[in-house]
C-alpha positions as CSV (number, residue, x, y, z in Angstrom):
1,M,64.5,24.0,-108.6
2,D,62.1,21.0,-108.4
3,T,64.3,18.5,-106.8
4,K,64.9,18.6,-103.0
5,E,68.5,18.2,-102.0
6,R,69.4,17.0,-98.5
7,V,72.4,18.4,-96.8
8,R,73.9,16.6,-93.8
9,I,75.8,18.7,-91.2
10,A,77.8,17.4,-88.3
11,V,78.7,19.5,-85.3
12,A,81.8,18.3,-83.4
13,G,83.9,19.8,-80.6
14,H,85.2,19.6,-77.2
15,T,83.1,18.8,-74.1
16,N,80.9,21.6,-72.8
17,T,81.5,24.1,-75.7
18,G,77.9,24.7,-76.7
19,K,77.3,22.3,-79.6
20,T,73.7,21.5,-78.6
21,T,73.0,25.2,-77.9
22,L,74.3,26.1,-81.4
23,I,71.9,23.5,-82.9
24,R,69.0,24.8,-80.8
25,T,69.7,28.4,-81.9
26,L,70.0,27.5,-85.6
27,M,66.9,25.3,-85.6
28,R,64.9,27.7,-83.3
29,T,63.5,24.7,-81.5
30,V,64.2,22.6,-78.3
31,V,66.4,19.7,-79.2
32,G,68.8,17.7,-76.9
33,E,69.5,18.5,-73.3
34,V,71.5,21.4,-72.1
35,R,73.1,21.6,-68.6
36,D,76.1,23.2,-67.1
37,S,78.1,20.0,-66.7
38,S,80.2,17.7,-68.7
39,N,79.0,14.8,-70.9
40,V,75.3,15.7,-70.9
41,T,74.9,14.4,-74.5
42,Q,75.8,10.7,-74.5
43,E,75.0,9.8,-78.1
44,G,74.3,11.5,-81.3
45,Q,70.8,12.2,-82.6
46,A,69.5,13.1,-86.1
47,Y,67.0,15.8,-86.7
48,D,65.1,16.8,-89.9
49,Y,64.9,20.5,-90.5
50,S,63.5,22.3,-93.6
51,F,63.7,26.0,-94.4
52,F,62.7,28.0,-97.5
C-alpha cells in the first residue's frame, strides 16, 4: 500500500485508572506525567506515532 493512512485513537476513562500508563506502554516511550494521585493530566495532548 503506497498511501499512508492516519488512525486517530482516543483513550478515555475514570480518574487514576492508568490511561497515560497505557499510552506509554503501547508507544514504548515516555509521554505525559504519571503520579499516584488524582487529576495529574489536566488537558489532552496529541502524539504522532508510526509503526511498520
